[in-house]
Steps between C-alpha positions, in 0.01 A plus 500: 500500500858440393602253234850392404648270236840332501619257236778267612494267202707511186295527184783469250452298178118527513443311173723203583227309682265521203764379255589204719134407538444521126794270428375255762155500336649405162714225654205351685279500192766291329524259795121463525455411132785249512375332819139472383610328180748281687253413775235389250750290306667343806188466715675664796262664747784674684614649169147616417459634854828686459367639172181612674707668765710665231186628332386648831846655518451664162171651621651607833800655328268693269307624806829600665617674184177701469510585871862616469403731213197641682692554825715757319203717396479842660241594760207719397211686658284190468776253590699677771719196570532413133521122445750431776297202621488332160798280583348392832179400322708307246680317781165410659357372170814304414520335841133404476565332165785304657254352750240419234756327279633303798156366593432397140834321473429298815161400359652386170782316676258301717305395191818391321644329809213251502576417137873541421584514130817423309688819418757583232767598750763602242288790375412595858870526587588727208203731552569518873856609420359768271271619780787517747711701256232753403347539846841513663594791276172678583556443872843660478349794310247579773701401808624848593162673462320219687676606820338844512178481297197283578380498140838382375515249784169349390635465145829365635320238711301381199823458306697351788234237570493424128874443503465277807217313326719443197773360723245264657376397155859434393563276802174321430598454137820319599319283756241404237767435239724274710260352759157534327359669807214664309312579820777747584343736243191546719701522822720777363192688381360495855831619647514786249142596588566495876795732454281735296244505780763602756663783303172615347325529837789696651496759222119513494500578873764774467331673205158470668634677811626790288171529310303497828720777647615278787792616713824353356614188689833654596342806664324534836269795560579490872878519443464776240273690738749472785784626279307811396382575853861530619507846340448739797234720337272203422236402755323224309488331159166348405268410212799342327507313168801336336470334162687434175386657177745272323840355585671836464263714705407446863253755632415620849225734603425596859367767734759651736391674820747764618558623857476863392355707219792503255561752226526367144878535499524311830275226364713475185809444715330219691363354179852479358606298805201267455582448134864423576404238760240338277724490196829391653366264769197352324535568126178703490539754220156664470378679815174685556451658843199681645616727789269547799499686832239431769263358242224284643527182294591131560869462587537129421767388253231339288171685458225342294414737212 
């Protein structure tokens, strides 16, 4: 059985993610404390809901920070993959908390909508501006990493939705101040929660697929199989699995049936061609192949283990 590793990703500045997460944690602690105090004084549910969301952000950022630290630990004889999946687990947990928070906010908004209360809009406006400033800075900090890392994307989404919530709270504050539309507080809370449900579900689904070893959405086993089988020496590719260990490693393992009984050096030459196709055409950078010749076993692409 042959096994190859290729690493196409750049791992420069490995500690930068952790530092950015730590700074974002401190900023969000400050926002949360300010919004809780302001929400209690002003009576604003949207401000308190924003504070609750910020608190969930603090917890999610801490989870992301711990996962980032663990993901850098070396592999060992008892942990042969190290903690490379720590960030995927963090993304799954963080997206699940987004959904829980969203459902709770909708519940609280419905209760408040039936009994609107007068709100000190001036305080709401100033604290919303503070939330936009702090969360906006955190969003900019994590933007680059959020494009390539699911863990950082989960943290980024928490912060981005918080910034959007603060914008909504700010708009509501002005509407309450100048038009006394106090019901707008509950409406904005529901809109914030619905947005959380959408982005949270999307990330939950993506992280769940990785944890369950599902084939990545952008890859087709049939197309990959056809590409490999174009190599003249290969008769059949079967018992194939493609999965992501994390966002940097996509793995393939398969049995390859050859037309003739190859020598090891001949097999190595074919294997190099397989690896080149898989890496350059499909982004698969970890390949494990079991060579076979006239072996009596199922030749289907998918074989139930």
